[in-house]
C-alpha positions as CSV (number, residue, x, y, z in Angstrom):
1,M,-26.6,44.2,3.9
2,Y,-24.6,45.6,6.8
3,T,-24.3,42.1,8.3
4,K,-23.1,40.7,5.0
5,I,-20.4,43.4,4.8
6,K,-19.3,42.6,8.4
7,Y,-19.0,38.9,7.4
8,S,-17.0,39.8,4.3
9,I,-14.5,41.7,6.5
10,L,-14.3,38.8,8.9
11,L,-13.8,36.3,6.1
12,L,-11.1,38.4,4.5
13,F,-9.3,38.7,7.8
14,I,-9.6,35.0,8.7
15,F,-8.5,33.9,5.2
16,T,-5.4,36.0,5.2
17,Y,-4.5,35.3,8.9
18,S,-5.5,31.8,9.8
19,Y,-2.9,30.0,7.8
20,S,-0.1,32.4,8.5
21,Q,-0.8,31.9,12.2
22,E,0.8,28.5,12.4
23,G,4.5,29.3,13.0
24,I,5.9,32.7,12.6
25,P,3.8,34.9,10.2
26,V,5.8,36.2,7.3
27,Y,5.7,40.0,7.4
28,S,8.2,42.5,6.0
29,D,10.7,42.2,8.9
30,Y,13.1,40.2,6.7
31,L,14.0,43.5,5.0
32,S,15.5,44.7,8.3
33,D,18.6,42.6,7.8
34,N,16.8,39.6,9.1
35,Y,16.5,37.0,6.2
36,Y,17.4,34.3,8.7
37,L,14.0,34.7,10.3
38,I,12.3,33.2,7.2
39,H,15.2,31.3,5.5
40,P,17.1,28.7,7.7
41,S,19.8,28.4,5.1
42,M,20.9,32.0,6.1
43,A,22.1,30.8,9.5
44,G,25.8,31.7,9.6
45,A,25.9,32.9,6.0
46,A,27.1,36.4,6.9
47,N,30.5,37.4,8.0
48,C,29.1,38.4,11.4
49,A,26.9,36.6,14.0
50,K,23.6,38.4,14.2
51,L,21.3,39.1,17.1
52,R,17.9,40.5,16.2
53,V,14.9,41.4,18.4
54,T,11.6,42.5,16.9
55,A,8.3,43.8,18.4
56,R,5.2,44.2,16.2
57,A,1.9,45.8,17.1
58,Q,-1.2,45.8,14.9
59,W,-4.4,48.0,15.0
60,L,-3.3,50.2,17.8
61,G,-6.2,51.1,20.1
62,Q,-8.0,47.8,19.5
63,E,-8.3,45.5,22.5
64,D,-6.6,42.1,22.0
65,A,-5.2,43.2,18.6
66,P,-2.6,40.9,17.0
67,S,1.0,41.3,18.3
68,L,4.3,39.5,17.6
69,Q,7.7,39.4,19.3
70,T,10.7,37.5,18.0
71,A,14.3,37.1,19.1
72,S,16.9,35.4,16.9
73,F,20.6,34.7,16.9
74,N,22.7,33.0,14.2
75,G,26.3,32.7,13.4
76,R,29.1,30.6,11.9
77,I,30.4,27.4,13.4
78,G,33.8,26.4,11.9
79,E,34.4,27.0,8.2
80,K,31.3,25.4,6.7
81,S,28.6,25.2,9.3
82,G,26.1,27.7,10.8
83,A,23.7,27.5,13.7
84,G,20.9,29.6,15.1
85,I,17.9,29.9,17.4
86,I,14.6,31.7,17.1
87,L,12.1,32.4,19.9
88,F,8.7,33.9,19.2
89,N,5.5,34.9,20.8
90,D,2.4,35.6,18.6
91,K,-0.9,36.6,20.1
92,N,-4.3,37.4,18.4
93,G,-7.2,37.9,20.7
94,Y,-8.0,34.6,22.4
95,H,-5.4,32.7,20.4
96,S,-1.7,32.7,21.0
97,Q,1.3,30.7,20.1
98,K,4.8,30.5,21.5
99,G,7.7,28.6,19.9
100,M,11.4,27.9,19.5
101,K,13.3,26.9,16.4
102,L,16.8,25.5,16.3
103,T,18.7,25.8,13.1
104,Y,21.6,24.0,11.4
105,A,23.0,25.2,8.1
106,Y,25.8,24.0,5.8
107,H,27.7,26.4,3.5
108,I,29.7,25.5,0.4
109,L,32.0,28.2,-0.8
110,F,33.0,28.0,-4.5
111,S,35.3,31.0,-4.4
112,R,39.0,30.8,-4.8
113,D,39.5,32.9,-1.7
114,E,37.5,34.1,1.4
115,I,36.6,37.5,0.1
116,D,35.0,36.5,-3.2
117,L,31.4,35.6,-2.5
118,N,30.1,32.5,-4.3
119,Q,28.3,30.5,-1.7
120,L,25.6,27.8,-1.8
121,S,23.8,27.1,1.6
122,F,21.4,24.6,2.9
123,G,19.5,24.9,6.2
124,I,17.0,23.1,8.4
125,N,14.9,24.2,11.4
126,A,13.5,21.9,14.0
127,G,10.9,23.7,16.1
128,V,8.5,23.2,18.9
129,I,5.3,25.3,19.0
130,Q,2.6,25.7,21.6
131,N,-0.8,26.7,20.5
132,Q,-3.2,28.1,23.1
133,L,-6.9,29.0,23.0
134,D,-8.2,30.9,26.0
135,E,-12.0,30.3,26.4
136,S,-12.1,31.3,30.1
137,A,-13.8,34.6,29.2
138,F,-16.6,32.9,27.3
139,T,-19.5,33.1,29.8
140,E,-22.5,32.1,27.5
141,F,-23.2,28.4,27.3
142,D,-22.2,26.7,24.1
143,P,-21.7,22.9,23.9
144,I,-18.5,23.2,21.8
145,V,-16.9,25.8,24.2
146,F,-14.9,24.2,27.0
147,G,-14.7,27.4,29.1
148,N,-11.1,27.1,30.0
149,I,-7.6,27.3,28.4
150,Q,-6.9,24.7,25.7
151,S,-3.4,24.1,24.5
152,N,-1.3,21.7,22.5
153,T,2.4,21.4,21.7
154,Y,3.7,20.1,18.4
155,F,6.9,19.8,16.5
156,N,7.6,21.4,13.1
157,V,10.4,21.3,10.5
158,D,11.4,23.9,7.9
159,F,14.2,23.5,5.3
160,G,15.6,25.5,2.5
161,A,18.5,26.6,0.3
162,S,20.2,30.0,-0.4
163,Y,22.7,31.1,-3.1
164,N,24.7,34.2,-2.7
165,Y,26.9,35.3,-5.6
166,L,28.6,38.7,-5.3
167,D,25.7,41.2,-5.5
168,F,23.0,38.6,-6.3
169,Y,21.1,36.3,-4.0
170,A,18.2,33.8,-4.1
171,H,16.4,31.8,-1.4
172,A,13.9,29.0,-1.4
173,T,12.3,27.6,1.8
174,V,9.5,25.2,2.7
175,Q,8.0,26.1,6.1
176,G,5.9,23.5,8.0
177,A,7.3,20.6,6.0
178,A,6.5,18.2,8.8
179,E,4.5,18.6,12.0
180,S,2.7,16.7,14.8
181,R,-0.2,19.0,15.6
182,R,-3.3,18.0,17.6
183,K,-6.4,19.9,16.6
184,I,-7.8,22.2,19.3
185,Y,-10.4,24.0,17.2
186,T,-12.4,21.5,15.1
187,D,-11.9,18.1,13.6
188,F,-11.9,19.8,10.2
189,E,-8.6,21.5,10.7
190,S,-6.0,20.6,8.1
191,N,-2.7,18.9,9.0
192,N,-1.2,20.6,5.9
193,L,0.7,23.6,7.1
194,R,3.2,23.8,4.3
195,K,4.1,27.2,3.0
196,Y,6.6,27.8,0.1
197,L,8.8,30.9,0.1
198,L,10.9,32.1,-2.9
199,S,12.9,35.3,-2.8
200,T,15.6,36.9,-4.9
201,G,17.3,40.3,-5.2
202,Y,20.2,42.2,-6.6
203,V,22.3,45.1,-5.3
204,F,23.7,47.8,-7.7
205,G,25.0,51.3,-7.5
206,N,28.0,53.2,-6.1
207,R,29.1,52.3,-2.6
208,Y,30.3,55.9,-2.1
209,K,27.0,57.4,-3.2
210,L,23.9,55.2,-3.1
211,L,23.2,51.5,-3.3
212,W,19.9,50.2,-4.6
213,E,18.5,46.7,-3.9
214,P,15.3,45.6,-5.7
215,S,13.9,42.3,-4.5
216,V,10.8,40.1,-4.6
217,L,9.3,37.5,-2.3
218,F,6.7,35.0,-3.3
219,Q,4.9,32.8,-0.9
220,M,2.2,30.1,-1.4
221,F,0.1,28.1,1.1
222,E,-0.2,24.5,-0.2
223,K,-3.6,23.7,1.3
224,T,-5.5,26.8,0.2
225,K,-3.4,27.6,-2.9
226,E,-3.3,31.2,-1.5
227,K,-0.4,33.2,-3.1
228,Q,1.1,36.5,-2.2
229,I,4.0,38.5,-3.7
230,D,6.2,41.3,-2.2
231,I,7.8,43.8,-4.5
232,N,10.6,45.7,-2.6
233,L,13.1,48.4,-3.2
234,K,15.8,49.2,-0.6
235,T,18.5,51.9,-0.7
236,Y,21.7,52.4,1.3
237,K,23.9,55.4,2.0
238,N,27.2,54.4,3.5
239,M,28.5,56.7,6.3
240,D,31.6,57.0,8.4
241,F,29.8,55.4,11.4
242,G,28.0,52.7,9.3
243,S,25.0,53.3,7.0
244,L,21.6,54.8,6.7
245,W,19.0,52.9,4.7
246,A,15.3,52.9,3.7
247,A,13.0,50.5,2.0
248,L,9.6,50.4,0.5
249,S,7.6,47.1,0.2
250,Y,4.3,46.4,-1.6
251,R,2.5,43.2,-0.8
252,R,-0.4,41.9,-2.8
253,S,-2.4,38.7,-2.6
254,L,-3.0,37.0,-5.9
255,D,-6.4,35.8,-4.5
256,G,-9.3,37.8,-3.5
257,T,-12.7,37.8,-1.7
258,Q,-16.1,39.2,-2.7
259,Y,-18.1,41.9,-0.8
260,Y,-21.1,44.0,-1.3
261,K,-20.4,47.6,-2.6
262,G,-23.7,49.3,-2.7
263,T,-26.0,47.1,-4.7
264,S,-23.2,45.4,-6.6
265,V,-20.7,42.7,-5.7
266,A,-17.0,43.7,-5.8
267,T,-13.8,41.8,-5.3
268,Q,-10.9,42.9,-3.1
269,K,-7.4,41.4,-2.8
270,L,-5.2,41.8,0.3
271,Q,-2.6,44.5,-0.3
272,Y,-0.6,46.8,1.9
273,I,2.4,49.1,1.6
274,T,5.3,49.2,4.0
275,P,7.9,51.9,4.3
276,I,11.0,51.0,6.5
277,V,13.8,53.2,7.8
278,G,16.9,52.1,9.5
279,V,20.4,52.9,10.6
280,N,23.5,50.7,11.2
281,Y,25.8,52.4,13.7
282,K,29.0,50.4,14.0
283,N,27.8,47.0,15.2
284,F,24.3,48.1,16.2
285,M,21.2,48.2,14.0
286,F,17.8,49.9,14.5
287,A,14.8,49.9,12.2
288,Y,11.2,51.1,12.2
289,T,8.6,49.5,10.0
290,Y,5.1,51.0,9.3
291,S,2.5,49.0,7.3
292,Q,-0.8,50.3,6.0
293,V,-3.6,48.1,4.6
294,M,-5.1,49.4,1.3
295,G,-8.6,48.8,-0.1
296,D,-12.2,49.7,0.7
297,V,-12.8,46.8,3.1
298,K,-10.8,47.0,6.3
299,F,-11.2,45.7,9.8
300,N,-9.6,48.9,11.2
301,N,-7.9,52.0,9.8
302,G,-5.0,51.5,12.3
303,A,-1.6,50.6,10.9
304,Y,1.0,48.1,11.8
305,H,4.1,49.3,13.7
306,Q,7.3,47.3,14.3
307,I,10.7,48.0,15.9
308,T,13.8,45.9,15.2
309,L,17.0,46.1,17.2
310,G,20.1,44.3,16.1
311,L,23.7,43.6,17.1
312,N,26.5,42.1,15.0
313,L,29.0,40.0,16.8
314,F,32.3,38.1,16.1
315,C,32.7,39.8,12.7
316,K,35.5,38.7,10.4
317,K,38.3,41.2,9.7
318,E,37.9,40.8,6.0
319,R,34.6,41.6,4.4
320,Y,33.3,40.1,1.2
321,D,34.4,42.1,-1.9
322,C,30.8,42.8,-3.1
323,E,27.8,45.1,-2.6
324,C,26.0,42.5,-0.4
325,P,24.6,44.1,2.8
326,A,22.8,40.9,3.9
327,V,26.1,39.0,4.3
328,N,28.6,41.8,4.8
């Protein structure tokens, strides 16, 4: 029975990680003023160019535990266009991937002036990704193990749309819409990497006291039909030097897996809770993210930790006349 429990843990981990591993995994870092990382239509949507760097560590104390680093920059080009670049390095044990995405976005402003926010945006990413499987440490003979480093490079395309209207926003993105991947694991790997993201939110409150921003993010993997939802609440306190803010995110998979619990069979769904704290000091931004997996079956009790550093550049003198932190 112990062996079956171990297999259940392994299957739960593989199921929730394998399909997010192609391209940048979608965690909760978008809540750290980083919606561009998952929605290409947000390139240049804000009134400042944004530089963001993130570093994420998982299961501290475990050898070869998953880790992710990203660097992104996006800004406005002219009156209606935006552009950006994303670099990332994602590693999990013997598997790793490195990639770059270049973004172009087009923004249509329906407002009568430049401070009223009513903007529809379209964006597309063109990316190149290198997958790598390091089998050099596998010493036992196996006919399907090459015993060296296997790698392949492929191209990928994401596209999406965003709508920002005063204190309301909505985004829709298709990740992995097209790709040219060569299989390095088995011939049974799927070529379908498409993932659909839908998110929306609204900001309300008093800018001189507290602002509140509830939001949701829904994502679905086309091949496996796996679905997940994030329920988020973020609050801001404006200060003379900038702002203090905090967020709480709850992620739950709508699909589950079975495991043995004593003599019975139970079902568990992936779920974890993520508190985030951050500060905006003039044009600088710092955020710390902590995630804890919930449920009886876990690979490890260690949490996920992430640091985000940001810098806003080339800001317009006039801000939008709305409570819209993502674009102001």
